[in-house]
Rosetta silent file (secondary structure, phi, psi, omega in degrees, C-alpha in Angstrom):
SEQUENCE: MSLFRPMLLRPNLLSSSRPLCLRTALRFSSTSASEATVLPRLQSDLKNAMRAKNKPALNTIRALQAEIINASKTAKPISTDGAFYSLVQKQIKAANTAIAEFQAAKRDDLVDKEQQQLNVLQKYADEIPKLAESEVDVIIEQAIAGLEEGKATFGSVMGKVMGAIKGRPHDVEYVTKKIQETVGNK
SCORE:     score description
SCORE:     0.000 S_00000001
   1 L     0.000  -22.887 -178.346    0.000    0.000    0.000 S_00000001
   2 L   -65.974  -24.263  178.014    2.938    2.303    0.512 S_00000001
   3 L   -70.229  -29.672 -177.924    3.454    2.443   -3.247 S_00000001
   4 L   -89.991  -15.653 -175.694   -0.018    3.908   -3.746 S_00000001
   5 H   -58.828  -47.990  179.073    0.083    6.385   -0.857 S_00000001
   6 H   -60.999  -32.678  179.869    1.871    9.224   -2.733 S_00000001
   7 H   -69.358  -35.905 -178.851   -0.604    8.866   -5.563 S_00000001
   8 H   -73.025  -21.563 -178.212   -3.562    9.141   -3.176 S_00000001
   9 L   -83.278   -6.384  178.103   -2.233   12.339   -1.622 S_00000001
  10 L   -67.001  137.765 -175.341   -2.425   14.230   -4.885 S_00000001
  11 H   -64.116  -34.607 -176.454   -5.133   16.892   -4.640 S_00000001
  12 H   -71.260  -24.822  177.720   -6.823   16.097   -7.945 S_00000001
  13 H   -78.823  -35.880 -178.763   -7.463   12.475   -6.938 S_00000001
  14 H   -76.287  -24.083 -176.271   -8.920   13.357   -3.550 S_00000001
  15 L   -87.068   -3.646 -178.835  -11.198   16.043   -4.924 S_00000001
  16 L   -69.526  153.413 -177.124  -12.982   13.774   -7.370 S_00000001
  17 L   -76.526  -23.341  179.385  -16.627   13.068   -6.689 S_00000001
  18 L   -94.885  138.193  177.317  -16.174    9.291   -7.090 S_00000001
  19 L   -71.242  146.303 -179.690  -14.303    7.365   -4.425 S_00000001
  20 L   -81.142  121.621 -178.464  -11.123    5.641   -5.562 S_00000001
  21 L  -128.132  106.740 -178.872  -11.560    1.900   -5.470 S_00000001
  22 H   -71.166  -30.848 -178.498   -8.593   -0.207   -6.500 S_00000001
  23 H   -62.410  -40.391  179.312  -10.545   -3.445   -6.143 S_00000001
  24 H   -66.366  -42.335  179.999  -12.944   -2.412   -8.908 S_00000001
  25 H   -64.758  -39.728  179.407  -10.119   -1.419  -11.226 S_00000001
  26 H   -71.017  -35.754 -178.191   -8.332   -4.726  -10.647 S_00000001
  27 H   -63.680  -43.818 -177.784  -11.484   -6.768  -11.068 S_00000001
  28 H   -75.806  -25.228 -179.361  -12.240   -5.408  -14.512 S_00000001
  29 H   -86.482  -16.843 -175.502   -8.673   -5.600  -15.719 S_00000001
  30 H   -99.511   -2.277  179.260   -8.060   -9.166  -14.594 S_00000001
  31 L   -77.867  144.488  178.415  -11.011  -10.866  -16.255 S_00000001
  32 L  -141.732  158.493 -177.853  -10.271  -12.921  -19.316 S_00000001
  33 L  -100.398   38.374 -178.607  -12.258  -14.997  -21.753 S_00000001
  34 L   -82.744  137.020 -179.133   -9.980  -18.023  -21.545 S_00000001
  35 L   -99.007   12.435 -175.589  -11.625  -21.400  -21.746 S_00000001
  36 L   -63.843  129.232  177.177   -8.663  -23.264  -20.242 S_00000001
  37 L  -118.000  -36.086 -177.659   -9.691  -25.964  -17.802 S_00000001
  38 L   -90.266  -37.278 -175.973   -6.709  -28.325  -17.675 S_00000001
  39 H   -58.812  -45.310  179.588   -3.882  -25.825  -18.093 S_00000001
  40 H   -67.725  -20.487 -178.171   -4.452  -23.895  -14.821 S_00000001
  41 H   -81.787   -7.462 -174.926   -4.571  -27.174  -12.899 S_00000001
  42 H   -60.447  -40.523 -178.996   -1.029  -28.144  -13.951 S_00000001
  43 H   -66.125  -41.952  179.024    0.642  -26.464  -10.961 S_00000001
  44 H   -69.349  -32.981  175.471   -1.598  -28.209   -8.417 S_00000001
  45 H   -65.701  -35.447  176.514   -1.006  -31.532  -10.204 S_00000001
  46 H   -63.400  -44.351  178.923    2.721  -30.913   -9.853 S_00000001
  47 H   -63.783  -41.382  178.902    2.339  -30.376   -6.112 S_00000001
  48 H   -64.698  -38.112  177.630    0.219  -33.516   -5.782 S_00000001
  49 H   -66.840  -35.742  176.396    2.830  -35.549   -7.694 S_00000001
  50 H   -65.185  -45.159 -179.611    5.528  -34.202   -5.368 S_00000001
  51 H   -64.283  -38.242 -178.351    3.529  -35.164   -2.298 S_00000001
  52 H   -83.370   -5.582 -177.475    2.781  -38.621   -3.669 S_00000001
  53 L    55.606   42.600  179.357    6.414  -39.047   -4.789 S_00000001
  54 L   -91.413   92.062 -174.518    5.137  -40.022   -8.226 S_00000001
  55 H   -60.654  -46.211 -179.119    8.343  -39.679  -10.276 S_00000001
  56 H   -62.132  -42.506  179.079    6.887  -40.307  -13.763 S_00000001
  57 H   -66.430  -40.875 -179.473    4.090  -37.779  -13.271 S_00000001
  58 H   -61.532  -47.712 -179.835    6.494  -35.303  -11.683 S_00000001
  59 H   -65.716  -38.842 -179.302    8.990  -35.522  -14.557 S_00000001
  60 H   -67.372  -44.954 -179.630    6.260  -35.327  -17.175 S_00000001
  61 H   -66.226  -38.853  177.289    4.559  -32.286  -15.639 S_00000001
  62 H   -63.592  -39.928  178.287    7.889  -30.527  -15.226 S_00000001
  63 H   -64.990  -40.348  177.463    8.699  -31.186  -18.884 S_00000001
  64 H   -63.523  -43.010  179.414    5.288  -29.819  -19.902 S_00000001
  65 H   -64.843  -36.251  177.280    5.805  -26.698  -17.803 S_00000001
  66 H   -64.282  -40.989  177.447    9.236  -26.183  -19.351 S_00000001
  67 H   -64.951  -38.397  179.000    7.694  -26.377  -22.823 S_00000001
  68 H   -65.341  -42.088  178.997    4.981  -23.915  -21.791 S_00000001
  69 H   -65.400  -42.650  177.959    7.581  -21.466  -20.470 S_00000001
  70 H   -63.173  -38.549  179.359    9.647  -21.797  -23.648 S_00000001
  71 H   -69.778  -27.099  179.940    6.549  -21.194  -25.767 S_00000001
  72 H   -68.310  -17.078  179.173    5.697  -18.089  -23.739 S_00000001
  73 L   -90.971    0.436  179.890    8.866  -16.495  -25.100 S_00000001
  74 L  -105.784 -173.299  179.866    7.709  -17.000  -28.688 S_00000001
  75 L   -77.599  -16.799 -178.414    4.960  -15.439  -30.754 S_00000001
  76 L  -120.821   79.958  178.569    2.551  -18.304  -29.917 S_00000001
  77 L   -71.737  155.024  179.667    2.337  -18.740  -26.138 S_00000001
  78 L   -91.807  104.440 -177.721    0.345  -21.641  -24.722 S_00000001
  79 L  -128.720   -6.279  178.659   -2.567  -20.037  -22.932 S_00000001
  80 L  -123.353  166.234  177.766   -5.567  -22.146  -23.961 S_00000001
  81 H   -67.890  -27.472  177.387   -6.424  -25.807  -23.732 S_00000001
  82 H   -63.623  -46.552  177.531   -6.280  -26.019  -27.523 S_00000001
  83 H   -67.406  -37.639  178.426   -2.639  -24.988  -27.592 S_00000001
  84 H   -66.038  -37.290  178.897   -1.941  -27.217  -24.592 S_00000001
  85 H   -63.558  -42.500  179.258   -3.604  -30.143  -26.375 S_00000001
  86 H   -65.664  -35.844  175.801   -1.349  -29.722  -29.398 S_00000001
  87 H   -64.159  -45.013 -179.992    1.689  -29.632  -27.081 S_00000001
  88 H   -63.694  -40.680  178.825    0.550  -32.822  -25.337 S_00000001
  89 H   -63.081  -38.459  177.495   -0.055  -34.505  -28.702 S_00000001
  90 H   -64.001  -41.310  178.660    3.468  -33.582  -29.798 S_00000001
  91 H   -66.801  -37.714  178.213    4.865  -35.055  -26.572 S_00000001
  92 H   -64.061  -42.429  178.924    2.781  -38.233  -27.043 S_00000001
  93 H   -63.078  -41.901  178.621    4.135  -38.666  -30.556 S_00000001
  94 H   -65.638  -38.738  179.279    7.708  -38.216  -29.295 S_00000001
  95 H   -66.546  -40.716  177.751    7.104  -40.726  -26.478 S_00000001
  96 H   -63.630  -39.639  177.342    5.727  -43.312  -28.914 S_00000001
  97 H   -64.404  -42.465  179.734    8.779  -42.860  -31.143 S_00000001
  98 H   -64.916  -39.542  178.580   11.086  -43.238  -28.148 S_00000001
  99 H   -62.378  -43.408  178.684    9.274  -46.396  -27.024 S_00000001
 100 H   -62.087  -41.201  179.284    9.693  -47.933  -30.490 S_00000001
 101 H   -68.080  -39.762  179.265   13.411  -47.095  -30.490 S_00000001
 102 H   -68.249  -34.568  177.088   13.921  -48.473  -26.974 S_00000001
 103 H   -67.888  -37.583  177.499   12.112  -51.678  -27.904 S_00000001
 104 H   -65.532  -32.995  179.530   14.359  -52.066  -30.947 S_00000001
 105 L   -87.346    0.103 -179.923   17.385  -51.604  -28.680 S_00000001
 106 L    58.011   44.029  176.628   15.907  -54.102  -26.155 S_00000001
 107 L  -106.719   80.073 -175.642   15.976  -51.563  -23.321 S_00000001
 108 H   -64.981  -30.625  178.009   12.937  -52.677  -21.348 S_00000001
 109 H   -63.846  -41.842  178.755   13.772  -50.420  -18.393 S_00000001
 110 H   -73.673  -30.289  176.432   13.584  -47.330  -20.597 S_00000001
 111 H   -64.163  -43.781  179.445   10.446  -48.639  -22.316 S_00000001
 112 H   -62.937  -43.990  179.973    8.729  -48.907  -18.904 S_00000001
 113 H   -61.885  -45.329 -178.996    9.834  -45.408  -17.906 S_00000001
 114 H   -68.657  -34.355  178.686    8.648  -43.904  -21.187 S_00000001
 115 H   -66.883  -37.987  177.341    5.372  -45.834  -21.007 S_00000001
 116 H   -64.397  -41.322  177.626    4.637  -44.403  -17.551 S_00000001
 117 H   -67.472  -36.708  177.155    5.239  -40.891  -18.858 S_00000001
 118 H   -63.066  -37.108  178.341    3.063  -41.662  -21.882 S_00000001
 119 H   -63.573  -39.703  177.826    0.235  -42.696  -19.540 S_00000001
 120 H   -65.535  -44.373  178.695    0.417  -39.314  -17.769 S_00000001
 121 H   -62.933  -40.867 -179.746    0.379  -37.463  -21.090 S_00000001
 122 H   -65.236  -34.560  177.506   -2.539  -39.553  -22.314 S_00000001
 123 H   -61.591  -43.868  178.236   -4.461  -38.710  -19.131 S_00000001
 124 H   -66.578  -40.670 -179.630   -4.101  -34.990  -19.880 S_00000001
 125 H   -63.952  -36.118 -179.733   -5.029  -35.480  -23.541 S_00000001
 126 H   -73.408  -26.841 -177.726   -8.190  -37.356  -22.558 S_00000001
 127 H   -77.885  -22.243 -177.527   -9.278  -34.673  -20.058 S_00000001
 128 L   -81.743  124.209  179.638   -9.253  -31.844  -22.596 S_00000001
 129 L   -68.184  125.152 -176.760  -12.629  -31.553  -24.366 S_00000001
 130 L  -102.492  163.933  176.151  -12.028  -31.987  -28.082 S_00000001
 131 L   -67.078  129.531 -178.175  -13.985  -30.934  -31.128 S_00000001
 132 L   -66.852  151.022 -179.288  -16.527  -33.661  -31.944 S_00000001
 133 H   -63.270  -32.936  178.533  -16.056  -35.625  -35.145 S_00000001
 134 H   -66.348  -37.873  177.021  -19.504  -34.544  -36.343 S_00000001
 135 H   -66.197  -39.505  178.534  -18.488  -30.874  -35.959 S_00000001
 136 H   -63.539  -41.243  178.819  -15.273  -31.536  -37.877 S_00000001
 137 H   -60.468  -42.422  179.645  -17.281  -33.198  -40.662 S_00000001
 138 H   -64.938  -42.395  179.636  -19.538  -30.142  -40.926 S_00000001
 139 H   -63.533  -40.316  179.013  -16.552  -27.778  -41.033 S_00000001
 140 H   -64.889  -43.275  179.153  -14.927  -29.861  -43.774 S_00000001
 141 H   -63.129  -40.173  178.254  -18.129  -29.864  -45.839 S_00000001
 142 H   -65.797  -37.620  179.600  -18.455  -26.085  -45.442 S_00000001
 143 H   -66.363  -40.699  179.132  -14.829  -25.602  -46.500 S_00000001
 144 H   -69.134  -38.830  179.069  -15.329  -27.704  -49.624 S_00000001
 145 H   -66.307  -29.316 -179.403  -18.591  -25.915  -50.443 S_00000001
 146 H   -76.808  -13.718  179.636  -16.819  -22.560  -50.118 S_00000001
 147 L   -95.424  158.792  175.608  -14.273  -23.480  -52.779 S_00000001
 148 L   -69.252  162.079 -172.448  -14.789  -23.539  -56.508 S_00000001
 149 H   -57.657  -47.730 -176.268  -15.493  -26.935  -58.078 S_00000001
 150 H   -85.585   -7.518 -173.632  -12.017  -27.611  -59.519 S_00000001
 151 H   -94.880    3.575 -176.203  -10.070  -25.943  -56.683 S_00000001
 152 L   -80.423   77.376  174.405  -10.864  -28.480  -53.935 S_00000001
 153 L   -98.384  167.214 -178.331   -7.368  -29.856  -53.343 S_00000001
 154 H   -58.547  -44.706 -176.840   -6.127  -31.307  -50.075 S_00000001
 155 H   -65.261  -41.537 -178.455   -4.006  -28.238  -49.273 S_00000001
 156 H   -69.939  -39.979  178.621   -6.702  -25.679  -49.924 S_00000001
 157 H   -67.556  -42.794  179.817   -9.329  -27.589  -47.930 S_00000001
 158 H   -61.967  -39.582  177.938   -6.877  -28.210  -45.071 S_00000001
 159 H   -61.994  -44.458  179.094   -6.036  -24.502  -44.947 S_00000001
 160 H   -67.447  -40.498 -178.806   -9.682  -23.491  -44.674 S_00000001
 161 H   -66.593  -46.033 -179.233  -10.464  -26.196  -42.093 S_00000001
 162 H   -65.578  -32.744  174.451   -7.494  -25.352  -39.894 S_00000001
 163 H   -65.748  -34.681 -178.944   -8.429  -21.678  -40.074 S_00000001
 164 H   -76.247  -31.199 -176.932  -11.949  -22.541  -38.917 S_00000001
 165 L  -106.518   17.437 -178.135  -10.896  -24.736  -35.998 S_00000001
 166 L   -59.414  130.266  176.698   -7.905  -22.684  -34.923 S_00000001
 167 L    86.135   -6.368  179.287   -7.414  -22.685  -31.163 S_00000001
 168 L  -106.235  133.415 -179.096   -9.909  -25.484  -30.527 S_00000001
 169 L   -61.623  133.223  179.986   -8.597  -28.926  -29.524 S_00000001
 170 L  -152.148  160.894  178.506   -9.061  -31.446  -32.321 S_00000001
 171 L   -88.521  106.852 -174.681   -7.714  -34.760  -33.542 S_00000001
 172 H   -65.170  -36.642 -179.530   -5.370  -33.841  -36.396 S_00000001
 173 H   -63.968  -40.998  178.618   -5.168  -37.424  -37.656 S_00000001
 174 H   -65.445  -43.064 -179.634   -8.948  -37.636  -37.988 S_00000001
 175 H   -60.795  -45.835 -179.328   -9.098  -34.263  -39.777 S_00000001
 176 H   -62.686  -46.537 -179.168   -6.366  -35.306  -42.222 S_00000001
 177 H   -62.600  -43.317 -177.923   -7.957  -38.694  -42.904 S_00000001
 178 H   -66.762  -39.125  178.553  -11.421  -37.189  -43.396 S_00000001
 179 H   -66.687  -41.354  178.670  -10.146  -34.498  -45.801 S_00000001
 180 H   -62.152  -42.019  178.016   -8.270  -37.113  -47.824 S_00000001
 181 H   -64.051  -45.627 -175.659  -11.411  -39.243  -48.052 S_00000001
 182 H   -68.755  -45.096 -178.712  -13.638  -36.305  -48.961 S_00000001
 183 H   -70.937  -33.894  177.960  -11.326  -34.709  -51.519 S_00000001
 184 H   -67.966  -29.640  179.925  -10.544  -38.136  -53.014 S_00000001
 185 H   -77.411  -24.648 -175.344  -14.257  -38.813  -53.488 S_00000001
 186 L  -100.514    0.000    0.000  -14.926  -35.537  -55.331 S_00000001
């Protein structure tokens, strides 16, 4: 409060007809329209993993937080569940690749460790509400209808679809497969 005291002693602030209320100013400036449900819970999950001495969950959550911090220094910070979902999917893909390589090298200890981390990542991926397949189908149909008859190529349809579902968690493999089927049929 000592930082605000000199400001409050200024005559023009004290003479105003409205009382100065910092709580109101902070309340309106701190509201946001973020739909994140899983992302804010990450810190409490980290604390719970520490208390439970759950090493795989602890290492996985720390790695996710490190990726989030690194992304905050770029032009695309991770602030929504959609961005967090894409990060988790990238980590799942990397874990699956690592498991395949460890199995080829016959390192069962590392396969078990990576599988435990994969289970934690999969838990987060399952908790994030994703775009329903029926909604994706409708978006794809609208994107194809918006293009001219001969211009419906995979790249053009994918560009329109990704623009329409930007920021919303979705299954990229399903979107890709569905666009290939739809564009191949027409």
